[in-house]
C-alpha positions in Angstrom: 56.4 -57.3 -33.8 53.1 -56.3 -32.1 53.3 -59.3 -29.9 56.8 -58.4 -28.8 56.1 -54.7 -28.1 52.9 -55.3 -26.1 52.7 -56.2 -22.5 51.3 -59.6 -21.3 47.7 -58.2 -21.5 48.1 -57.1 -25.0 50.0 -60.2 -25.9 47.0 -62.3 -24.7 44.7 -60.3 -26.9 47.0 -60.6 -29.9 47.4 -64.4 -29.3 43.6 -64.8 -29.1 43.0 -62.9 -32.3 45.7 -64.8 -34.2 44.3 -68.1 -32.9 40.7 -67.2 -34.0 42.0 -66.1 -37.4 43.9 -69.4 -37.7 40.7 -71.4 -37.0 38.6 -69.1 -39.1 40.9 -69.6 -42.0 40.1 -73.4 -41.8 36.4 -72.9 -41.3 34.5 -69.6 -40.5 31.5 -71.6 -39.4 33.4 -73.6 -36.8 35.1 -70.4 -35.6 31.7 -69.5 -34.1 31.7 -72.9 -32.3 35.2 -72.2 -30.8 34.1 -68.7 -29.6 31.0 -70.3 -28.0 33.1 -72.9 -26.2 35.4 -70.1 -25.0 32.5 -68.2 -23.6 31.0 -71.3 -22.0 34.3 -72.2 -20.3 34.8 -68.7 -19.0 31.2 -68.3 -17.8 31.3 -71.8 -16.3 34.4 -70.9 -14.2 32.7 -67.7 -13.0 29.5 -69.5 -12.1 31.4 -72.3 -10.2 33.5 -69.7 -8.4 30.5 -67.6 -7.3 28.4 -70.5 -5.8 28.3 -70.5 -2.1 27.5 -74.2 -1.3 29.1 -77.5 -2.3 25.8 -78.6 -3.9 25.5 -75.5 -6.0 29.1 -75.8 -7.2 28.4 -79.5 -8.1 25.4 -78.6 -10.1 27.2 -75.8 -11.9 30.1 -78.1 -12.7 27.9 -80.8 -14.0 26.0 -78.4 -16.2 29.0 -77.0 -18.0 30.7 -80.4 -18.3 27.6 -81.7 -20.0 27.6 -78.8 -22.4 31.2 -79.5 -23.4 30.7 -83.3 -23.6 27.4 -82.8 -25.5 29.1 -80.8 -28.2 32.1 -83.1 -28.4 29.9 -86.2 -28.6 27.6 -84.7 -31.3 30.5 -83.9 -33.6 32.6 -86.9 -32.8 30.2 -89.8 -32.4 26.9 -89.0 -34.2 28.3 -90.4 -37.5 29.2 -93.8 -36.1 26.0 -93.9 -34.0 23.8 -93.4 -37.1 26.0 -95.8 -39.1 25.7 -98.5 -36.4 21.9 -98.1 -36.2 21.5 -98.3 -40.0 23.8 -101.3 -40.1 21.7 -103.0 -37.4 18.5 -102.4 -39.4 19.9 -104.6 -42.1 19.5 -102.1 -44.9 15.8 -101.6 -44.4 15.4 -98.4 -46.3 12.1 -97.4 -44.7 13.7 -97.5 -41.2 17.2 -96.2 -42.1 18.2 -92.8 -40.9 19.0 -90.3 -43.7 22.2 -88.7 -42.7 24.8 -86.3 -44.0 28.2 -87.0 -42.4 29.3 -84.3 -39.9 32.9 -83.1 -40.1 34.8 -83.0 -36.8 36.3 -79.6 -36.2 40.1 -79.6 -35.7 41.2 -79.3 -32.1 37.7 -79.9 -30.6 38.8 -82.9 -28.6 41.6 -81.0 -27.0 39.4 -77.9 -26.4 36.9 -80.1 -24.6 39.4 -81.7 -22.3 41.1 -78.4 -21.5 37.7 -76.8 -20.6 36.7 -79.7 -18.4 40.0 -79.8 -16.6 39.8 -76.0 -15.9 36.2 -76.3 -14.6 37.1 -79.2 -12.3 40.1 -77.4 -11.0 38.0 -74.3 -10.2 35.5 -76.6 -8.5 38.3 -78.2 -6.5 39.7 -74.7 -5.8 43.1 -75.7 -7.0 43.2 -72.8 -9.5 41.7 -69.3 -9.3 38.8 -68.2 -11.5 40.2 -66.3 -14.5 38.0 -63.2 -14.5 39.5 -61.9 -17.8 37.8 -63.4 -20.8 40.7 -62.5 -23.0 43.1 -64.3 -20.8 41.0 -67.4 -20.5 40.1 -67.5 -24.2 43.8 -67.1 -25.1 44.5 -70.1 -23.0 41.7 -72.3 -24.3 42.1 -71.3 -28.0 45.8 -71.1 -28.3 46.6 -72.3 -31.8 50.2 -73.3 -30.8 49.2 -76.7 -29.4 45.5 -77.1 -29.7 45.4 -78.9 -33.1 47.0 -82.1 -31.8 48.2 -81.5 -28.2 49.7 -81.6 -25.7 46.7 -81.0 -23.5 47.6 -78.0 -21.5 46.1 -77.4 -18.0 45.3 -73.9 -16.9 47.4 -74.4 -13.7 50.5 -74.9 -15.9 50.2 -71.5 -17.6 48.2 -69.3 -15.2 51.3 -67.4 -14.2 52.5 -67.0 -17.8 49.1 -65.6 -18.8 49.8 -62.8 -16.4 53.5 -62.3 -17.1 55.9 -64.2 -19.4 59.3 -63.6 -21.0 59.6 -62.8 -24.6 63.2 -62.4 -25.5 65.8 -63.6 -28.0 67.2 -66.5 -26.0 63.7 -68.1 -25.5 62.9 -67.4 -29.1 66.1 -69.2 -30.3 65.6 -72.2 -28.0 62.0 -72.4 -29.1 63.0 -72.2 -32.8 65.4 -75.0 -32.3 62.8 -77.2 -30.7 60.4 -76.4 -33.6 62.9 -77.3 -36.2 63.6 -80.7 -34.4 59.9 -81.4 -34.4 59.4 -80.6 -38.0 62.4 -82.8 -38.9 60.8 -85.7 -36.9 57.5 -85.2 -38.8 58.7 -84.7 -42.3 62.0 -86.6 -42.6 60.7 -89.8 -40.8 56.9 -89.9 -40.4 56.0 -88.4 -43.8 58.6 -90.5 -45.6 57.2 -93.7 -44.1 53.5 -92.7 -44.8 53.3 -94.3 -48.3 54.5 -97.6 -47.0 51.9 -97.6 -44.2 49.1 -96.6 -46.5 50.0 -99.4 -49.0 50.3 -102.1 -46.3 47.0 -101.3 -44.7 45.2 -101.0 -48.1 46.3 -104.4 -49.4 43.5 -106.9 -49.7 45.8 -109.9 -49.2 48.9 -108.8 -47.4 51.5 -111.5 -46.8 53.4 -112.0 -43.6 56.2 -109.5 -44.5 53.8 -106.8 -45.8 51.7 -107.0 -42.6 54.7 -106.7 -40.3 56.3 -103.9 -42.3 53.0 -102.1 -42.2 52.8 -102.6 -38.4 56.4 -101.5 -37.7 56.4 -98.5 -40.1 53.1 -97.3 -38.7 54.5 -97.5 -35.2 57.4 -95.3 -36.2 55.2 -93.0 -38.3 52.7 -92.4 -35.5 55.3 -91.7 -32.9 57.4 -89.3 -35.0 54.3 -87.6 -36.4 52.6 -87.1 -33.0 55.8 -86.5 -31.0 57.1 -84.3 -33.7 54.0 -82.1 -33.5 54.3 -82.0 -29.7 57.9 -80.8 -30.0 56.9 -78.2 -32.5 54.1 -77.0 -30.2 56.5 -76.9 -27.2 58.9 -74.9 -29.4 56.3 -72.4 -30.5 55.1 -72.0 -27.0 58.7 -71.3 -25.9 59.0 -68.7 -28.6 55.9 -67.0 -27.3 57.1 -67.2 -23.7 55.2 -70.3 -22.5 56.7 -73.4 -20.9 54.7 -76.5 -21.9 55.6 -79.9 -20.4 57.0 -82.7 -22.4 54.4 -85.0 -24.0 56.7 -88.0 -24.7 59.5 -89.7 -22.8 60.9 -92.4 -25.0 57.7 -94.6 -24.9 59.1 -97.4 -27.0 61.8 -98.0 -24.3 59.1 -98.8 -21.7 59.6 -101.9 -19.6 55.9 -102.5 -18.9 52.5 -101.4 -20.2 52.2 -99.2 -17.1 55.6 -97.6 -17.9 54.4 -97.1 -21.5 51.5 -95.0 -20.4 53.8 -93.0 -18.2 55.8 -92.1 -21.3 53.3 -91.9 -24.1 51.0 -88.9 -24.6 51.8 -87.8 -21.1 49.3 -84.9 -21.0 46.5 -87.3 -21.9 47.5 -90.2 -19.6 47.9 -87.8 -16.6 44.6 -86.1 -17.6 42.8 -89.5 -17.5 44.4 -90.4 -14.2 43.6 -87.1 -12.5 40.1 -86.4 -13.9 38.7 -89.8 -14.6 40.5 -92.8 -13.0 41.0 -91.2 -9.5 37.5 -89.7 -9.3 36.1 -93.1 -10.2 37.8 -94.5 -7.2 41.2 -95.4 -8.6 42.6 -98.3 -6.6 41.0 -97.3 -3.3 38.0 -99.5 -3.3 39.4 -103.0 -3.7 40.9 -105.0 -6.5 37.7 -105.7 -8.5 36.8 -102.1 -8.5 40.3 -101.2 -9.5 40.1 -103.4 -12.6 36.8 -102.0 -13.5 38.2 -98.4 -13.2 41.2 -99.4 -15.4 39.0 -100.9 -18.1 36.5 -98.0 -18.0 39.3 -95.4 -18.2 41.1 -97.0 -21.1 37.8 -97.6 -22.9 37.0 -93.9 -22.7 40.6 -93.1 -23.8 40.0 -95.3 -26.9 36.6 -93.6 -27.7 38.3 -90.2 -27.3 40.8 -91.0 -30.0 38.2 -91.5 -32.7 34.5 -91.6 -33.5 34.5 -93.0 -37.0 35.3 -96.6 -36.1 34.7 -98.9 -33.1 38.3 -100.0 -33.5 39.4 -97.2 -31.2 37.2 -98.6 -28.5 38.6 -102.1 -29.0 42.2 -100.6 -28.8 41.4 -98.9 -25.5 39.8 -102.1 -24.1 42.9 -104.1 -25.1 45.2 -101.6 -23.3 42.8 -101.8 -20.3 43.0 -105.6 -20.2 46.8 -105.4 -20.5 47.0 -103.0 -17.5 44.8 -105.4 -15.5 46.9 -108.4 -16.4 50.1 -106.6 -15.4 48.5 -105.6 -12.1 47.3 -109.1 -11.4 50.8 -110.5 -12.2 52.4 -108.1 -9.8 49.8 -108.7 -7.1 50.2 -112.5 -7.2 53.9 -112.2 -6.6 54.9 -114.1 -9.8 58.5 -113.6 -10.8 59.1 -110.6 -13.0 60.7 -111.4 -16.4 64.2 -110.0 -17.2 64.2 -106.4 -18.3 65.0 -107.2 -21.9 62.1 -109.7 -22.1 59.7 -107.3 -20.5 60.7 -104.5 -22.9 60.2 -106.8 -25.9 56.9 -108.1 -24.8 55.6 -104.6 -24.0 56.8 -103.3 -27.4 55.2 -106.3 -29.2 51.9 -105.7 -27.5 51.9 -102.0 -28.3 52.8 -102.5 -31.9 50.2 -105.2 -32.4 47.6 -102.9 -30.8 48.5 -100.1 -33.3 47.3 -102.5 -36.0 43.7 -102.2 -35.0 44.2 -98.5 -34.2 45.3 -97.9 -37.8 42.9 -100.2 -39.6 39.8 -98.5 -41.0 37.4 -101.4 -40.1 37.4 -104.4 -37.9 37.6 -106.7 -40.9 40.7 -104.8 -42.1 42.3 -105.4 -38.7 41.5 -109.1 -38.7 43.0 -109.4 -42.2 46.2 -107.8 -41.0 46.4 -109.9 -37.8 45.9 -113.1 -39.8 48.9 -112.2 -42.0 51.0 -111.1 -39.0 50.3 -114.5 -37.3 51.2 -116.4 -40.5 47.7 -117.9 -40.9 48.0 -117.5 -44.6 51.6 -118.9 -44.7 54.9 -117.1 -44.4 55.5 -116.8 -48.2 59.2 -117.3 -47.5 59.2 -113.9 -45.9 59.1 -112.3 -49.4 57.5 -108.9 -50.0 54.6 -108.6 -52.3 55.1 -107.1 -55.8 53.2 -103.9 -54.8 55.4 -103.4 -51.7 58.6 -104.1 -53.7 57.7 -101.6 -56.3 57.0 -98.9 -53.8 59.9 -99.2 -51.3 63.0 -97.1 -52.1 66.3 -96.6 -50.3 64.9 -93.4 -48.7 62.2 -95.4 -46.9 64.9 -97.7 -45.4 66.9 -94.6 -44.4 63.9 -93.1 -42.7 63.2 -96.3 -40.8 66.8 -96.5 -39.8 66.8 -92.9 -38.6 63.6 -93.6 -36.6 65.0 -96.7 -34.9 68.3 -94.9 -34.2 66.5 -91.9 -32.6 64.4 -94.3 -30.4 67.5 -96.2 -29.3 69.7 -93.1 -28.8 69.0 -92.7 -25.1 70.4 -96.2 -24.5 73.6 -95.0 -26.1 74.0 -91.8 -24.2 76.2 -93.2 -21.5 78.6 -94.7 -24.1 78.7 -91.4 -26.0 79.5 -89.5 -22.8 82.3 -91.8 -22.0 83.9 -92.4 -25.4 83.2 -89.5 -27.7 84.8 -86.1 -27.4 82.3 -83.4 -26.4 83.6 -81.2 -29.1 82.5 -83.7 -31.7 79.0 -83.9 -30.2 78.8 -80.1 -30.1 79.9 -79.8 -33.7 76.6 -81.5 -34.7 74.5 -79.0 -32.9 73.5 -77.3 -36.1 71.7 -80.4 -37.5 68.2 -79.0 -36.6 68.7 -76.2 -39.1 69.8 -78.7 -41.8 66.9 -80.9 -41.0 64.5 -78.0 -41.1 65.7 -76.8 -44.5 65.6 -80.3 -45.9 62.1 -80.7 -44.6 61.0 -77.6 -46.4 62.6 -78.9 -49.6 60.7 -82.2 -49.2 57.4 -80.5 -48.6 57.9 -78.4 -51.7 58.7 -81.5 -53.8 56.2 -84.1 -52.5 53.6 -82.1 -50.7 52.6 -82.0 -47.0 51.1 -85.0 -45.2 48.4 -84.0 -42.6 49.2 -84.7 -39.0 47.7 -88.0 -37.9 46.2 -86.6 -34.7 44.2 -84.0 -36.7 41.5 -86.7 -37.1 41.3 -87.3 -33.4 
């Protein structure tokens, strides 16, 4: 009620307080960190804006980027750095580093990228300096999307931080998007979660187990992450913000480049605009272009996780795939038919998710060995553990997931052959899905969002 009655200035303050209460509820200690980052981002913008020469602006930008990256790297990569050093010492107790594992604060990865993008945009003078701390802190700390994205740039919401609508129509549209996102998360992603957990925990998965684990994780990850993004977009709409879409049917991509234009769009465009292009992009020759691609995707892999080198390998694999696709196009080789290209792209993406999901490199090798049939095909039978776990509801969730992914391909047929009144009659399904989601959460508990750990 207070949010609705106040003007935009008061709404920013209310939004900031609610966001800080939200983080403080999770961890009062880390709330201090979030406040510090908000102050550093705001002060950094002021300092860059007040510098008079290009050199001074460059030094100010570098300083505040280093502060953000230093904090992110400490919380995200210190654990694996110490673990790698201790492992390299071969267990020599006298040389091993005594270490207590550091917990990664939720949302820190997204806060860091948003701050860096704001500072760079101020440096480039593509956005104005926000002289209101409340306005900037509300943007940076907004609980609506900051736990798992999308990564919102200041330029996208600068006008709405000054004035934005807050009315019944936007609230209803946002509520519908929120309900759709929750249905994606709970009905599909959470239902498939036990299958994924079992498949990736088996010491000796057979061919069918390994592939079911790979395929169900691919569905789980998409509907979990895309579901959160849709919920965030819906919540933003309810509060008067217009966030861009973060996914555009990525599993229908016809190339690896197309996949990255469709998957986690706010991250892929951030990497393009603030990393790949500043590194030189494709302006400095083919060799340099391939190096930039590999470096960009390697950093993207590291950004996703700091508790395993698997994320780096996953990023390198995607970088290599982008390089191969570019080489193929540059050499003038014939392009495969669309259906073949889509299948090959999907196969690579799914196989890459295996190492992304595996806890260790050895776990990934074990899954790959089973997926490639190196231990035999076992007549394609499921293991006893998998058979005892799978229920009709899991098959139903998988079917719904595949149907939702393929739905855009059926849209022209639906428009031509199905009465619009029949389609409109199903417009209330988000409410049904939302209520069913609540019932499932109450009966089986909530499953954390996968991107909380990133």
